[in-house]
Structures are given as C-alpha cells and as structure tokens.
N, C-alpha and C positions, 0 to 999 in steps of 0.2 A: 400033166406037164404043161400043156398048152395054156391051162388056166393060171399057172404060176408065172408064166412069162410076162404078162402085163404088170403083174405085181412087182416082179424083179426090176423091170424097166422103170416103174414109178419110183421105187426105192432108190435106184441109181440116180435118177434125175433130181430127187430131193436132196440126196447126199452131195451131188455136184453143185447144186445151187447154194447149199450151206457152206461148202468149202470156198466157193467163189465169193460169197458175202463176207466170210471171215477174212479172206485175203485182202479185201478192200480196206480193212481196218488195221492192217499190220503196220507197225513202226519198224522201218528198215534203216539200219545204220547205227553206229555208235561212235562217240567222240572219245579219242584217246590223246594223251600227251604224245609229242613227237618221239620221246624216248621209249614209251610203251609200244608205239607202232613199230619202231625200228627193231625192238626186241622180239615182238610177236611175228612180224611179217618180213623181216630182213631188208636188204638194201633195195633201193629204187633202181629199176633197170632202164625205164624210159619215163620222161616227164615233159609236160607242156605247161607253161605259165599263162595265166589270164588275170585280169584285174578283178578285184573284189566287186567293183561296180558292174562290170559285165556279167559276172555270175549272179549277182543280186538281181539285176534287171531280168535275166532269163528265168531265174527261180520264181520271181513274182508272177510270171505268166503261167506257171505250172499249176495243176490241180492238187493232187495228193502226193505224186511221186515225180522224181526227176531222174533221168538216165544220163550217165556220163560215159564217155569213151575217148580213146586216143586212136586216131587212124592217120597214117601218113604225116605224122608230126603235127596234127591239128587236133584241138580239143573240140569235142562234140557235147552239146548240152541239149537234151531232148525231153519231150513229155513221155507219158506212158505208152504212147503209140509210135514212138521214135520220130516224132515231128520236131524239127529244130525249133528251139526257143530263142535263138539268137537272130532270126530273120534272114540268115544266109540260105543259099540253095543247096548246101552240102547235106548229105544224109547218109545213114547207114542202111544197108539192106536188112530185111527182116531177119535173115539168118546170122548176121554179124553181131557179135557179142557187145553188149553195153552193160552197165552196172547201175542197178536201181537203188535209190535212196529215198526215204520219206522226205517230203518238202520241209516238214517241221524240223527234222534233224539237220538238214542243210542250212535252214534259217538260223538255228541255234549256233551252228558252227560259224556261220558268217558274222553273227553278232559279236563274236570274240576274236575275229580274225584280223590280220594285218591287211594291207592294201594288195598284196600279191598272193594269189592262190595257185597251187600247183597240182595238176592232175598227174598221178604217178602210177605206173604199172610196175608192180613188184613181181617176184617169181610166181606167186600163186594168187595174189589179190590185187585189186585196184583201190588206191587210196586217194583222198583229196586232202591236201595239207596247206597250212599257213605256217608262219614262223612260230606260232604258239601251239597248234594242235593238229591232229589228223583224224579224219573220219573214215571208217571202214565198216565191215559187217554188212556189205551190200548184197543184193541178190543178182546173180548173173542172169542176163536176159538176152537170148533164150538160154536155158529152158524155163526159168522161173520168172516170167514177166508179170508185173502187178496189174494185169487187166484181165 
C-alpha cells in the first residue's frame, strides 16, 4: 500500500494539471437576443448602466477573462484575480460572487452593442445587455473561477 501512495499522488497531480490547463482555454459566455434572454432567464431584478466606452476600455486591459458584478448599486469590472479594470479602488472580497466571461465573448458583444450597457441581476443568473443583445452563460466565481 505504501508503494502505491506516491503513484496515486502523481496521478492526482497530473490530472489536476490537465484540468487546470483545459480551464484556461474555455470560452465562457454566449450571446442571445434580448427576447431569448427574457424567455430563458426571466425579468431583471437589479441593474446598473455603464457606457460602452467604459466597458470597452476595461475589457481591453483583461487577459482572457473578465468578471462582472453588481454590489451596492455599483458595477464592478475585474480581471481573473478580481482586480479592478476600471482604475477605481473598489473591490470585491474573494468570497463575494462575480460572474466570469471570456474576453472574446465580451468583445464580440460590444462590437454589436449600443452606447449603453446594462449589468443585470436576474433571479438565477447575471446578464450583460444592450438594446440589441444579451450575454449570459457565465461562470459564478467562486466557486468556478477561471484561474
């Protein structure tokens, strides 16, 4: 049994490294029409508006993933480690939930969006909308953070 333990540990480490490497290449998020989003996810409970320019500037600073959240009526735009991409000193604690999207999905969303972007908390999901479309299918972070 003692001879098997190092082998089991080695297999576990290799598996964990493989899963971590795979998660770095995930595409997170999907773009829907506003009608589809309303049918799938229901009404918006809380929302905060930001400009397309502000979101675009923040997303440009991100690496592969962008995290969004609403807290105390304020929109949060963060990188994978929950560091603000907007230059302000506001932050979320590690245990506070944010929603991870792939940078590429957010850039595609922005390319066809109007000037006003709305962060929306619905009953069970977080969405980002413009007058034309909505993006969702994010990962809640924690527990499933993209790092």
